[in-house]
Biotite code that builds the C-alpha atoms (Angstrom):
import biotite.structure as struc

atoms = struc.array([
    struc.Atom([5.863, 31.059, -17.393], chain_id="A", res_id=1, res_name="MET", atom_name="CA", element="C"),
    struc.Atom([5.943, 27.974, -18.957], chain_id="A", res_id=2, res_name="THR", atom_name="CA", element="C"),
    struc.Atom([3.634, 24.575, -18.549], chain_id="A", res_id=3, res_name="HIS", atom_name="CA", element="C"),
    struc.Atom([3.982, 21.117, -19.025], chain_id="A", res_id=4, res_name="LYS", atom_name="CA", element="C"),
    struc.Atom([1.347, 19.564, -21.295], chain_id="A", res_id=5, res_name="THR", atom_name="CA", element="C"),
    struc.Atom([0.685, 16.634, -24.015], chain_id="A", res_id=6, res_name="ARG", atom_name="CA", element="C"),
    struc.Atom([-0.066, 17.546, -27.735], chain_id="A", res_id=7, res_name="GLY", atom_name="CA", element="C"),
    struc.Atom([-1.336, 15.980, -30.547], chain_id="A", res_id=8, res_name="ILE", atom_name="CA", element="C"),
    struc.Atom([0.049, 17.490, -33.712], chain_id="A", res_id=9, res_name="VAL", atom_name="CA", element="C"),
    struc.Atom([-2.493, 18.733, -36.433], chain_id="A", res_id=10, res_name="LEU", atom_name="CA", element="C"),
    struc.Atom([-0.658, 20.947, -38.960], chain_id="A", res_id=11, res_name="ARG", atom_name="CA", element="C"),
    struc.Atom([3.378, 21.477, -39.854], chain_id="A", res_id=12, res_name="SER", atom_name="CA", element="C"),
    struc.Atom([3.962, 24.382, -42.372], chain_id="A", res_id=13, res_name="ILE", atom_name="CA", element="C"),
    struc.Atom([7.528, 25.370, -43.064], chain_id="A", res_id=14, res_name="LYS", atom_name="CA", element="C"),
    struc.Atom([8.606, 29.043, -42.334], chain_id="A", res_id=15, res_name="TYR", atom_name="CA", element="C"),
    struc.Atom([11.602, 30.752, -43.423], chain_id="A", res_id=16, res_name="GLY", atom_name="CA", element="C"),
    struc.Atom([14.850, 28.480, -43.959], chain_id="A", res_id=17, res_name="GLU", atom_name="CA", element="C"),
    struc.Atom([14.842, 27.080, -40.749], chain_id="A", res_id=18, res_name="THR", atom_name="CA", element="C"),
    struc.Atom([11.466, 27.061, -38.971], chain_id="A", res_id=19, res_name="SER", atom_name="CA", element="C"),
    struc.Atom([7.821, 25.644, -38.597], chain_id="A", res_id=20, res_name="LEU", atom_name="CA", element="C"),
    struc.Atom([4.470, 26.859, -37.753], chain_id="A", res_id=21, res_name="VAL", atom_name="CA", element="C"),
    struc.Atom([3.192, 24.186, -35.975], chain_id="A", res_id=22, res_name="VAL", atom_name="CA", element="C"),
    struc.Atom([-0.504, 23.722, -35.025], chain_id="A", res_id=23, res_name="THR", atom_name="CA", element="C"),
    struc.Atom([-0.972, 21.318, -31.961], chain_id="A", res_id=24, res_name="ILE", atom_name="CA", element="C"),
    struc.Atom([-4.015, 20.197, -30.136], chain_id="A", res_id=25, res_name="PHE", atom_name="CA", element="C"),
    struc.Atom([-2.603, 20.358, -26.339], chain_id="A", res_id=26, res_name="THR", atom_name="CA", element="C"),
    struc.Atom([-4.212, 18.734, -23.392], chain_id="A", res_id=27, res_name="GLU", atom_name="CA", element="C"),
    struc.Atom([-4.042, 21.889, -21.176], chain_id="A", res_id=28, res_name="LEU", atom_name="CA", element="C"),
    struc.Atom([-5.051, 24.877, -23.701], chain_id="A", res_id=29, res_name="PHE", atom_name="CA", element="C"),
    struc.Atom([-6.966, 23.237, -26.684], chain_id="A", res_id=30, res_name="GLY", atom_name="CA", element="C"),
    struc.Atom([-5.802, 24.029, -29.978], chain_id="A", res_id=31, res_name="ILE", atom_name="CA", element="C"),
    struc.Atom([-2.753, 26.499, -30.024], chain_id="A", res_id=32, res_name="GLN", atom_name="CA", element="C"),
    struc.Atom([-0.219, 27.302, -32.740], chain_id="A", res_id=33, res_name="THR", atom_name="CA", element="C"),
    struc.Atom([3.635, 27.344, -32.345], chain_id="A", res_id=34, res_name="TYR", atom_name="CA", element="C"),
    struc.Atom([6.420, 29.007, -33.986], chain_id="A", res_id=35, res_name="MET", atom_name="CA", element="C"),
    struc.Atom([9.308, 26.351, -33.665], chain_id="A", res_id=36, res_name="VAL", atom_name="CA", element="C"),
    struc.Atom([12.774, 27.890, -34.758], chain_id="A", res_id=37, res_name="ASN", atom_name="CA", element="C"),
    struc.Atom([15.766, 26.484, -35.907], chain_id="A", res_id=38, res_name="GLY", atom_name="CA", element="C"),
    struc.Atom([14.514, 22.561, -36.448], chain_id="A", res_id=39, res_name="VAL", atom_name="CA", element="C"),
    struc.Atom([15.401, 22.420, -40.338], chain_id="A", res_id=40, res_name="ARG", atom_name="CA", element="C"),
    struc.Atom([18.678, 23.786, -40.407], chain_id="A", res_id=41, res_name="THR", atom_name="CA", element="C"),
    struc.Atom([20.663, 20.454, -40.774], chain_id="A", res_id=42, res_name="SER", atom_name="CA", element="C"),
    struc.Atom([20.858, 16.600, -40.790], chain_id="A", res_id=43, res_name="LYS", atom_name="CA", element="C"),
    struc.Atom([20.716, 16.793, -36.900], chain_id="A", res_id=44, res_name="LYS", atom_name="CA", element="C"),
    struc.Atom([18.096, 19.457, -36.371], chain_id="A", res_id=45, res_name="SER", atom_name="CA", element="C"),
    struc.Atom([15.709, 17.342, -39.003], chain_id="A", res_id=46, res_name="SER", atom_name="CA", element="C"),
    struc.Atom([15.608, 14.522, -36.328], chain_id="A", res_id=47, res_name="ALA", atom_name="CA", element="C"),
    struc.Atom([13.945, 17.398, -34.226], chain_id="A", res_id=48, res_name="LYS", atom_name="CA", element="C"),
    struc.Atom([11.541, 18.566, -37.283], chain_id="A", res_id=49, res_name="ALA", atom_name="CA", element="C"),
    struc.Atom([10.268, 14.714, -37.764], chain_id="A", res_id=50, res_name="ASN", atom_name="CA", element="C"),
    struc.Atom([8.381, 15.496, -34.256], chain_id="A", res_id=51, res_name="HIS", atom_name="CA", element="C"),
    struc.Atom([6.202, 17.552, -35.773], chain_id="A", res_id=52, res_name="PHE", atom_name="CA", element="C"),
    struc.Atom([4.793, 15.544, -38.491], chain_id="A", res_id=53, res_name="GLN", atom_name="CA", element="C"),
    struc.Atom([0.730, 15.186, -37.974], chain_id="A", res_id=54, res_name="PRO", atom_name="CA", element="C"),
    struc.Atom([-0.448, 12.430, -35.404], chain_id="A", res_id=55, res_name="CYS", atom_name="CA", element="C"),
    struc.Atom([2.770, 12.687, -33.173], chain_id="A", res_id=56, res_name="ALA", atom_name="CA", element="C"),
    struc.Atom([1.945, 12.560, -29.702], chain_id="A", res_id=57, res_name="ILE", atom_name="CA", element="C"),
    struc.Atom([4.630, 15.018, -28.002], chain_id="A", res_id=58, res_name="LEU", atom_name="CA", element="C"),
    struc.Atom([5.512, 15.945, -24.257], chain_id="A", res_id=59, res_name="ASP", atom_name="CA", element="C"),
    struc.Atom([5.901, 19.808, -24.136], chain_id="A", res_id=60, res_name="LEU", atom_name="CA", element="C"),
    struc.Atom([7.452, 22.440, -22.229], chain_id="A", res_id=61, res_name="VAL", atom_name="CA", element="C"),
    struc.Atom([5.510, 25.386, -23.864], chain_id="A", res_id=62, res_name="VAL", atom_name="CA", element="C"),
    struc.Atom([5.464, 29.494, -22.946], chain_id="A", res_id=63, res_name="TYR", atom_name="CA", element="C"),
    struc.Atom([1.834, 30.559, -22.968], chain_id="A", res_id=64, res_name="HIS", atom_name="CA", element="C"),
    struc.Atom([0.169, 34.101, -23.319], chain_id="A", res_id=65, res_name="SER", atom_name="CA", element="C"),
    struc.Atom([-3.933, 34.615, -23.647], chain_id="A", res_id=66, res_name="GLU", atom_name="CA", element="C"),
    struc.Atom([-2.977, 37.874, -25.261], chain_id="A", res_id=67, res_name="GLN", atom_name="CA", element="C"),
    struc.Atom([-0.921, 36.166, -28.310], chain_id="A", res_id=68, res_name="LYS", atom_name="CA", element="C"),
    struc.Atom([-2.364, 34.162, -31.050], chain_id="A", res_id=69, res_name="SER", atom_name="CA", element="C"),
    struc.Atom([1.288, 32.482, -31.411], chain_id="A", res_id=70, res_name="MET", atom_name="CA", element="C"),
    struc.Atom([3.051, 30.722, -29.045], chain_id="A", res_id=71, res_name="GLN", atom_name="CA", element="C"),
    struc.Atom([6.600, 29.615, -28.686], chain_id="A", res_id=72, res_name="ARG", atom_name="CA", element="C"),
    struc.Atom([7.545, 25.876, -27.213], chain_id="A", res_id=73, res_name="ILE", atom_name="CA", element="C"),
    struc.Atom([10.500, 25.459, -24.650], chain_id="A", res_id=74, res_name="LYS", atom_name="CA", element="C"),
    struc.Atom([11.061, 22.005, -25.017], chain_id="A", res_id=75, res_name="GLU", atom_name="CA", element="C"),
    struc.Atom([9.588, 18.745, -26.934], chain_id="A", res_id=76, res_name="PHE", atom_name="CA", element="C"),
    struc.Atom([10.023, 15.076, -26.405], chain_id="A", res_id=77, res_name="SER", atom_name="CA", element="C"),
    struc.Atom([8.014, 11.840, -27.794], chain_id="A", res_id=78, res_name="TRP", atom_name="CA", element="C"),
    struc.Atom([5.024, 11.500, -25.484], chain_id="A", res_id=79, res_name="ALA", atom_name="CA", element="C"),
    struc.Atom([4.437, 8.370, -27.179], chain_id="A", res_id=80, res_name="ALA", atom_name="CA", element="C"),
    struc.Atom([6.265, 6.042, -29.861], chain_id="A", res_id=81, res_name="LEU", atom_name="CA", element="C"),
    struc.Atom([4.110, 4.485, -33.045], chain_id="A", res_id=82, res_name="TYR", atom_name="CA", element="C"),
    struc.Atom([4.903, 1.196, -33.947], chain_id="A", res_id=83, res_name="THR", atom_name="CA", element="C"),
    struc.Atom([3.406, 1.526, -37.485], chain_id="A", res_id=84, res_name="ASN", atom_name="CA", element="C"),
    struc.Atom([1.492, 4.910, -37.765], chain_id="A", res_id=85, res_name="LEU", atom_name="CA", element="C"),
    struc.Atom([4.052, 6.620, -39.237], chain_id="A", res_id=86, res_name="LEU", atom_name="CA", element="C"),
    struc.Atom([5.161, 4.175, -41.359], chain_id="A", res_id=87, res_name="SER", atom_name="CA", element="C"),
    struc.Atom([1.927, 2.187, -42.624], chain_id="A", res_id=88, res_name="ASP", atom_name="CA", element="C"),
    struc.Atom([0.351, 3.974, -45.390], chain_id="A", res_id=89, res_name="VAL", atom_name="CA", element="C"),
    struc.Atom([-2.857, 2.888, -44.688], chain_id="A", res_id=90, res_name="VAL", atom_name="CA", element="C"),
    struc.Atom([-2.836, 3.915, -41.059], chain_id="A", res_id=91, res_name="ARG", atom_name="CA", element="C"),
    struc.Atom([-0.890, 6.971, -41.838], chain_id="A", res_id=92, res_name="ASN", atom_name="CA", element="C"),
    struc.Atom([-3.260, 8.411, -44.351], chain_id="A", res_id=93, res_name="SER", atom_name="CA", element="C"),
    struc.Atom([-6.410, 7.253, -41.765], chain_id="A", res_id=94, res_name="ILE", atom_name="CA", element="C"),
    struc.Atom([-4.090, 9.492, -38.999], chain_id="A", res_id=95, res_name="GLY", atom_name="CA", element="C"),
    struc.Atom([-4.071, 12.467, -41.661], chain_id="A", res_id=96, res_name="ALA", atom_name="CA", element="C"),
    struc.Atom([-7.417, 12.268, -41.656], chain_id="A", res_id=97, res_name="TYR", atom_name="CA", element="C"),
    struc.Atom([-8.173, 12.404, -37.900], chain_id="A", res_id=98, res_name="MET", atom_name="CA", element="C"),
    struc.Atom([-5.429, 15.318, -37.770], chain_id="A", res_id=99, res_name="ALA", atom_name="CA", element="C"),
    struc.Atom([-7.264, 17.345, -40.535], chain_id="A", res_id=100, res_name="GLU", atom_name="CA", element="C"),
    struc.Atom([-10.540, 16.681, -38.932], chain_id="A", res_id=101, res_name="LEU", atom_name="CA", element="C"),
    struc.Atom([-9.773, 17.906, -35.690], chain_id="A", res_id=102, res_name="MET", atom_name="CA", element="C"),
    struc.Atom([-8.570, 21.079, -37.074], chain_id="A", res_id=103, res_name="TYR", atom_name="CA", element="C"),
    struc.Atom([-11.376, 21.685, -38.627], chain_id="A", res_id=104, res_name="LYS", atom_name="CA", element="C"),
    struc.Atom([-13.606, 21.382, -35.529], chain_id="A", res_id=105, res_name="CYS", atom_name="CA", element="C"),
    struc.Atom([-11.475, 23.019, -32.753], chain_id="A", res_id=106, res_name="LEU", atom_name="CA", element="C"),
    struc.Atom([-12.009, 26.397, -33.744], chain_id="A", res_id=107, res_name="LYS", atom_name="CA", element="C"),
    struc.Atom([-11.334, 27.976, -30.059], chain_id="A", res_id=108, res_name="GLN", atom_name="CA", element="C"),
    struc.Atom([-8.357, 27.557, -28.280], chain_id="A", res_id=109, res_name="PRO", atom_name="CA", element="C"),
    struc.Atom([-9.848, 26.071, -24.885], chain_id="A", res_id=110, res_name="GLU", atom_name="CA", element="C"),
    struc.Atom([-9.002, 23.233, -22.435], chain_id="A", res_id=111, res_name="ASN", atom_name="CA", element="C"),
    struc.Atom([-11.055, 20.207, -23.416], chain_id="A", res_id=112, res_name="HIS", atom_name="CA", element="C"),
    struc.Atom([-9.345, 17.368, -21.903], chain_id="A", res_id=113, res_name="SER", atom_name="CA", element="C"),
    struc.Atom([-11.924, 14.545, -22.465], chain_id="A", res_id=114, res_name="ASP", atom_name="CA", element="C"),
    struc.Atom([-11.824, 15.552, -26.016], chain_id="A", res_id=115, res_name="LEU", atom_name="CA", element="C"),
    struc.Atom([-7.934, 15.502, -25.819], chain_id="A", res_id=116, res_name="TYR", atom_name="CA", element="C"),
    struc.Atom([-8.100, 11.669, -23.889], chain_id="A", res_id=117, res_name="HIS", atom_name="CA", element="C"),
    struc.Atom([-10.350, 10.640, -26.862], chain_id="A", res_id=118, res_name="PHE", atom_name="CA", element="C"),
    struc.Atom([-7.981, 11.569, -29.666], chain_id="A", res_id=119, res_name="CYS", atom_name="CA", element="C"),
    struc.Atom([-5.328, 10.450, -28.423], chain_id="A", res_id=120, res_name="GLU", atom_name="CA", element="C"),
    struc.Atom([-6.398, 7.178, -27.008], chain_id="A", res_id=121, res_name="GLU", atom_name="CA", element="C"),
    struc.Atom([-7.705, 6.806, -30.658], chain_id="A", res_id=122, res_name="ALA", atom_name="CA", element="C"),
    struc.Atom([-4.553, 7.335, -32.798], chain_id="A", res_id=123, res_name="LEU", atom_name="CA", element="C"),
    struc.Atom([-3.121, 5.018, -30.124], chain_id="A", res_id=124, res_name="LEU", atom_name="CA", element="C"),
    struc.Atom([-5.267, 2.126, -31.111], chain_id="A", res_id=125, res_name="GLN", atom_name="CA", element="C"),
    struc.Atom([-5.240, 3.107, -34.646], chain_id="A", res_id=126, res_name="LEU", atom_name="CA", element="C"),
    struc.Atom([-1.608, 2.271, -34.334], chain_id="A", res_id=127, res_name="ASP", atom_name="CA", element="C"),
    struc.Atom([-2.005, -1.019, -32.845], chain_id="A", res_id=128, res_name="ALA", atom_name="CA", element="C"),
    struc.Atom([-5.005, -2.162, -34.806], chain_id="A", res_id=129, res_name="SER", atom_name="CA", element="C"),
    struc.Atom([-5.215, -5.073, -37.088], chain_id="A", res_id=130, res_name="GLU", atom_name="CA", element="C"),
    struc.Atom([-5.825, -4.121, -40.876], chain_id="A", res_id=131, res_name="LYS", atom_name="CA", element="C"),
    struc.Atom([-9.449, -5.271, -41.010], chain_id="A", res_id=132, res_name="THR", atom_name="CA", element="C"),
    struc.Atom([-10.027, -2.732, -37.604], chain_id="A", res_id=133, res_name="ILE", atom_name="CA", element="C"),
    struc.Atom([-7.933, 0.133, -39.534], chain_id="A", res_id=134, res_name="ALA", atom_name="CA", element="C"),
    struc.Atom([-10.109, -0.085, -42.728], chain_id="A", res_id=135, res_name="ALA", atom_name="CA", element="C"),
    struc.Atom([-13.000, 1.192, -40.705], chain_id="A", res_id=136, res_name="ASN", atom_name="CA", element="C"),
    struc.Atom([-11.403, 3.251, -38.053], chain_id="A", res_id=137, res_name="PHE", atom_name="CA", element="C"),
    struc.Atom([-12.195, 6.633, -39.895], chain_id="A", res_id=138, res_name="ALA", atom_name="CA", element="C"),
    struc.Atom([-15.748, 5.956, -39.993], chain_id="A", res_id=139, res_name="LEU", atom_name="CA", element="C"),
    struc.Atom([-15.631, 5.219, -36.164], chain_id="A", res_id=140, res_name="PHE", atom_name="CA", element="C"),
    struc.Atom([-13.710, 8.178, -35.114], chain_id="A", res_id=141, res_name="PHE", atom_name="CA", element="C"),
    struc.Atom([-15.980, 10.553, -37.372], chain_id="A", res_id=142, res_name="THR", atom_name="CA", element="C"),
    struc.Atom([-19.122, 9.249, -35.746], chain_id="A", res_id=143, res_name="LEU", atom_name="CA", element="C"),
    struc.Atom([-17.533, 9.407, -32.587], chain_id="A", res_id=144, res_name="HIS", atom_name="CA", element="C"),
    struc.Atom([-15.632, 12.738, -32.485], chain_id="A", res_id=145, res_name="LEU", atom_name="CA", element="C"),
    struc.Atom([-18.957, 14.807, -33.013], chain_id="A", res_id=146, res_name="ALA", atom_name="CA", element="C"),
    struc.Atom([-20.441, 13.945, -29.784], chain_id="A", res_id=147, res_name="HIS", atom_name="CA", element="C"),
    struc.Atom([-17.759, 16.235, -28.301], chain_id="A", res_id=148, res_name="PHE", atom_name="CA", element="C"),
    struc.Atom([-19.213, 19.102, -30.157], chain_id="A", res_id=149, res_name="PHE", atom_name="CA", element="C"),
    struc.Atom([-22.569, 18.797, -29.358], chain_id="A", res_id=150, res_name="GLY", atom_name="CA", element="C"),
    struc.Atom([-24.317, 17.790, -32.621], chain_id="A", res_id=151, res_name="PHE", atom_name="CA", element="C"),
    struc.Atom([-23.657, 13.805, -32.396], chain_id="A", res_id=152, res_name="ARG", atom_name="CA", element="C"),
    struc.Atom([-26.043, 11.397, -34.613], chain_id="A", res_id=153, res_name="MET", atom_name="CA", element="C"),
    struc.Atom([-28.810, 9.722, -32.087], chain_id="A", res_id=154, res_name="VAL", atom_name="CA", element="C"),
    struc.Atom([-29.239, 5.907, -32.479], chain_id="A", res_id=155, res_name="ASP", atom_name="CA", element="C"),
    struc.Atom([-33.076, 5.455, -32.980], chain_id="A", res_id=156, res_name="ASN", atom_name="CA", element="C"),
    struc.Atom([-33.067, 3.348, -35.909], chain_id="A", res_id=157, res_name="PHE", atom_name="CA", element="C"),
    struc.Atom([-36.116, 0.996, -36.208], chain_id="A", res_id=158, res_name="THR", atom_name="CA", element="C"),
    struc.Atom([-37.750, -1.119, -38.944], chain_id="A", res_id=159, res_name="ALA", atom_name="CA", element="C"),
    struc.Atom([-40.261, 2.083, -39.514], chain_id="A", res_id=160, res_name="GLU", atom_name="CA", element="C"),
    struc.Atom([-37.762, 4.669, -38.353], chain_id="A", res_id=161, res_name="CYS", atom_name="CA", element="C"),
    struc.Atom([-35.154, 4.298, -40.826], chain_id="A", res_id=162, res_name="CYS", atom_name="CA", element="C"),
    struc.Atom([-34.041, 7.357, -42.926], chain_id="A", res_id=163, res_name="ILE", atom_name="CA", element="C"),
    struc.Atom([-31.091, 9.445, -41.114], chain_id="A", res_id=164, res_name="LEU", atom_name="CA", element="C"),
    struc.Atom([-31.656, 12.878, -41.434], chain_id="A", res_id=165, res_name="ASP", atom_name="CA", element="C"),
    struc.Atom([-28.330, 14.631, -41.529], chain_id="A", res_id=166, res_name="LEU", atom_name="CA", element="C"),
    struc.Atom([-29.926, 17.727, -40.507], chain_id="A", res_id=167, res_name="GLN", atom_name="CA", element="C"),
    struc.Atom([-31.299, 16.676, -37.523], chain_id="A", res_id=168, res_name="GLU", atom_name="CA", element="C"),
    struc.Atom([-29.066, 13.792, -36.407], chain_id="A", res_id=169, res_name="GLY", atom_name="CA", element="C"),
    struc.Atom([-31.508, 11.373, -35.699], chain_id="A", res_id=170, res_name="CYS", atom_name="CA", element="C"),
    struc.Atom([-33.667, 8.830, -37.851], chain_id="A", res_id=171, res_name="PHE", atom_name="CA", element="C"),
    struc.Atom([-37.087, 9.551, -39.260], chain_id="A", res_id=172, res_name="THR", atom_name="CA", element="C"),
    struc.Atom([-39.312, 7.393, -40.922], chain_id="A", res_id=173, res_name="ASP", atom_name="CA", element="C"),
    struc.Atom([-40.389, 9.787, -43.811], chain_id="A", res_id=174, res_name="GLN", atom_name="CA", element="C"),
    struc.Atom([-37.772, 11.222, -45.994], chain_id="A", res_id=175, res_name="PRO", atom_name="CA", element="C"),
    struc.Atom([-36.962, 15.190, -45.345], chain_id="A", res_id=176, res_name="PRO", atom_name="CA", element="C"),
    struc.Atom([-37.967, 17.775, -47.559], chain_id="A", res_id=177, res_name="GLU", atom_name="CA", element="C"),
    struc.Atom([-34.031, 18.790, -47.875], chain_id="A", res_id=178, res_name="HIS", atom_name="CA", element="C"),
    struc.Atom([-31.587, 16.393, -49.575], chain_id="A", res_id=179, res_name="PRO", atom_name="CA", element="C"),
    struc.Atom([-29.444, 15.434, -46.665], chain_id="A", res_id=180, res_name="HIS", atom_name="CA", element="C"),
    struc.Atom([-30.497, 12.036, -45.974], chain_id="A", res_id=181, res_name="TYR", atom_name="CA", element="C"),
    struc.Atom([-29.314, 8.349, -45.627], chain_id="A", res_id=182, res_name="VAL", atom_name="CA", element="C"),
    struc.Atom([-31.184, 5.357, -46.705], chain_id="A", res_id=183, res_name="ASP", atom_name="CA", element="C"),
    struc.Atom([-31.253, 1.912, -47.297], chain_id="A", res_id=184, res_name="GLY", atom_name="CA", element="C"),
    struc.Atom([-28.536, -0.195, -46.373], chain_id="A", res_id=185, res_name="LYS", atom_name="CA", element="C"),
    struc.Atom([-26.553, 2.857, -45.522], chain_id="A", res_id=186, res_name="TYR", atom_name="CA", element="C"),
    struc.Atom([-28.959, 4.176, -42.886], chain_id="A", res_id=187, res_name="ALA", atom_name="CA", element="C"),
    struc.Atom([-28.768, 0.712, -41.206], chain_id="A", res_id=188, res_name="GLU", atom_name="CA", element="C"),
    struc.Atom([-24.922, 0.147, -41.347], chain_id="A", res_id=189, res_name="LEU", atom_name="CA", element="C"),
    struc.Atom([-24.695, 3.909, -40.013], chain_id="A", res_id=190, res_name="SER", atom_name="CA", element="C"),
    struc.Atom([-27.255, 2.241, -37.332], chain_id="A", res_id=191, res_name="SER", atom_name="CA", element="C"),
    struc.Atom([-24.617, -0.674, -36.435], chain_id="A", res_id=192, res_name="GLN", atom_name="CA", element="C"),
    struc.Atom([-21.428, 1.894, -36.736], chain_id="A", res_id=193, res_name="LEU", atom_name="CA", element="C"),
    struc.Atom([-22.943, 4.073, -33.757], chain_id="A", res_id=194, res_name="LEU", atom_name="CA", element="C"),
    struc.Atom([-23.637, 1.068, -31.730], chain_id="A", res_id=195, res_name="LYS", atom_name="CA", element="C"),
    struc.Atom([-19.632, 0.321, -31.804], chain_id="A", res_id=196, res_name="VAL", atom_name="CA", element="C"),
    struc.Atom([-18.046, 1.610, -28.539], chain_id="A", res_id=197, res_name="MET", atom_name="CA", element="C"),
    struc.Atom([-14.639, -0.166, -29.195], chain_id="A", res_id=198, res_name="GLN", atom_name="CA", element="C"),
    struc.Atom([-12.298, -0.140, -32.048], chain_id="A", res_id=199, res_name="PRO", atom_name="CA", element="C"),
    struc.Atom([-12.109, -3.935, -31.626], chain_id="A", res_id=200, res_name="ARG", atom_name="CA", element="C"),
    struc.Atom([-15.790, -4.293, -32.791], chain_id="A", res_id=201, res_name="GLU", atom_name="CA", element="C"),
    struc.Atom([-14.896, -2.595, -36.219], chain_id="A", res_id=202, res_name="LEU", atom_name="CA", element="C"),
    struc.Atom([-13.397, -6.143, -37.197], chain_id="A", res_id=203, res_name="GLU", atom_name="CA", element="C"),
    struc.Atom([-17.311, -7.398, -37.353], chain_id="A", res_id=204, res_name="GLU", atom_name="CA", element="C"),
    struc.Atom([-17.768, -4.544, -40.599], chain_id="A", res_id=205, res_name="PHE", atom_name="CA", element="C"),
    struc.Atom([-16.666, -6.408, -43.700], chain_id="A", res_id=206, res_name="ARG", atom_name="CA", element="C"),
    struc.Atom([-17.061, -3.187, -45.854], chain_id="A", res_id=207, res_name="LEU", atom_name="CA", element="C"),
    struc.Atom([-15.789, -2.696, -49.415], chain_id="A", res_id=208, res_name="ASN", atom_name="CA", element="C"),
    struc.Atom([-14.114, 0.389, -50.679], chain_id="A", res_id=209, res_name="GLN", atom_name="CA", element="C"),
    struc.Atom([-17.367, 2.028, -52.446], chain_id="A", res_id=210, res_name="GLU", atom_name="CA", element="C"),
    struc.Atom([-19.373, 1.627, -49.147], chain_id="A", res_id=211, res_name="VAL", atom_name="CA", element="C"),
    struc.Atom([-16.734, 3.018, -47.107], chain_id="A", res_id=212, res_name="ARG", atom_name="CA", element="C"),
    struc.Atom([-16.489, 6.000, -49.281], chain_id="A", res_id=213, res_name="ARG", atom_name="CA", element="C"),
    struc.Atom([-20.163, 6.747, -49.611], chain_id="A", res_id=214, res_name="ILE", atom_name="CA", element="C"),
    struc.Atom([-20.621, 6.717, -46.021], chain_id="A", res_id=215, res_name="LEU", atom_name="CA", element="C"),
    struc.Atom([-17.195, 8.645, -45.224], chain_id="A", res_id=216, res_name="LEU", atom_name="CA", element="C"),
    struc.Atom([-18.621, 11.038, -47.705], chain_id="A", res_id=217, res_name="LEU", atom_name="CA", element="C"),
    struc.Atom([-22.147, 11.304, -46.082], chain_id="A", res_id=218, res_name="ARG", atom_name="CA", element="C"),
    struc.Atom([-20.820, 11.471, -42.421], chain_id="A", res_id=219, res_name="TYR", atom_name="CA", element="C"),
    struc.Atom([-18.620, 14.510, -43.545], chain_id="A", res_id=220, res_name="LEU", atom_name="CA", element="C"),
    struc.Atom([-21.703, 16.198, -44.945], chain_id="A", res_id=221, res_name="GLU", atom_name="CA", element="C"),
    struc.Atom([-23.476, 15.954, -41.593], chain_id="A", res_id=222, res_name="PHE", atom_name="CA", element="C"),
    struc.Atom([-20.218, 17.732, -40.090], chain_id="A", res_id=223, res_name="TYR", atom_name="CA", element="C"),
    struc.Atom([-20.427, 20.252, -42.445], chain_id="A", res_id=224, res_name="ALA", atom_name="CA", element="C"),
    struc.Atom([-24.012, 21.024, -41.732], chain_id="A", res_id=225, res_name="LEU", atom_name="CA", element="C"),
    struc.Atom([-23.220, 21.720, -38.353], chain_id="A", res_id=226, res_name="HIS", atom_name="CA", element="C"),
    struc.Atom([-19.803, 23.548, -38.284], chain_id="A", res_id=227, res_name="ILE", atom_name="CA", element="C"),
    struc.Atom([-19.438, 27.054, -40.068], chain_id="A", res_id=228, res_name="PRO", atom_name="CA", element="C"),
    struc.Atom([-16.827, 26.983, -43.002], chain_id="A", res_id=229, res_name="ASP", atom_name="CA", element="C"),
    struc.Atom([-16.449, 23.323, -42.689], chain_id="A", res_id=230, res_name="PHE", atom_name="CA", element="C"),
    struc.Atom([-14.930, 23.376, -46.248], chain_id="A", res_id=231, res_name="GLY", atom_name="CA", element="C"),
    struc.Atom([-13.334, 20.375, -48.022], chain_id="A", res_id=232, res_name="GLN", atom_name="CA", element="C"),
    struc.Atom([-11.057, 17.516, -46.438], chain_id="A", res_id=233, res_name="MET", atom_name="CA", element="C"),
    struc.Atom([-8.137, 17.834, -48.388], chain_id="A", res_id=234, res_name="LYS", atom_name="CA", element="C"),
    struc.Atom([-6.593, 14.268, -47.008], chain_id="A", res_id=235, res_name="THR", atom_name="CA", element="C"),
    struc.Atom([-9.765, 12.563, -48.511], chain_id="A", res_id=236, res_name="LEU", atom_name="CA", element="C"),
    struc.Atom([-8.830, 11.777, -51.769], chain_id="A", res_id=237, res_name="VAL", atom_name="CA", element="C"),
    struc.Atom([-5.450, 9.850, -50.415], chain_id="A", res_id=238, res_name="VAL", atom_name="CA", element="C"),
    struc.Atom([-7.871, 8.185, -47.834], chain_id="A", res_id=239, res_name="LEU", atom_name="CA", element="C"),
    struc.Atom([-10.172, 6.507, -50.488], chain_id="A", res_id=240, res_name="HIS", atom_name="CA", element="C"),
    struc.Atom([-7.209, 5.790, -52.735], chain_id="A", res_id=241, res_name="GLU", atom_name="CA", element="C"),
    struc.Atom([-5.416, 3.624, -49.831], chain_id="A", res_id=242, res_name="VAL", atom_name="CA", element="C"),
    struc.Atom([-8.644, 2.324, -48.490], chain_id="A", res_id=243, res_name="LEU", atom_name="CA", element="C"),
])
């Protein structure tokens, strides 16, 4: 039986001489793995393989069976055509980071349409954003993605309550006994970033490379504390270089 769904490509691995194994976050079935045959055989078919770059948003007709761990795709086409994201080095690096973060967080193949729409809209907004906004986009996405997995940070920052406890996900007035906390200007910046509801507001944040690097590392520490086997982010090295 076939189903129509949109999907965001998260990862693509070459398989054999002509095929790909592709991980896609679908609107209908959540995260799924697909075998895509015959898309790497010639110059003509390589254009088809381009559909399966990380962050690509596709319209799909898929075969789906709950009993199978790997599904198949009957038809695929572009659901959205990016202007900048696949060609611009900065936006592409941020998009690759976002795709890897989604991949690490999505553990079960279940419908999560609210999360899907958030991720798709975030990618489209990244594609259309100005450079000053794009530079802070990874921070925005990382903070807000956590909300959909039930461990978001709470912005209860005050002059007295100004230490961000990464284990508890809230601000406290005393340093916790464990080492997983953020204080000083980084805690205050975190509170300000948590207030950002729309990417256009990121233009107000004039952060340098070092500040972005430190904040992103601490936010990923927050994820590692709440998601089992989170591991290391492979895209982080490239992202730090381009930002």
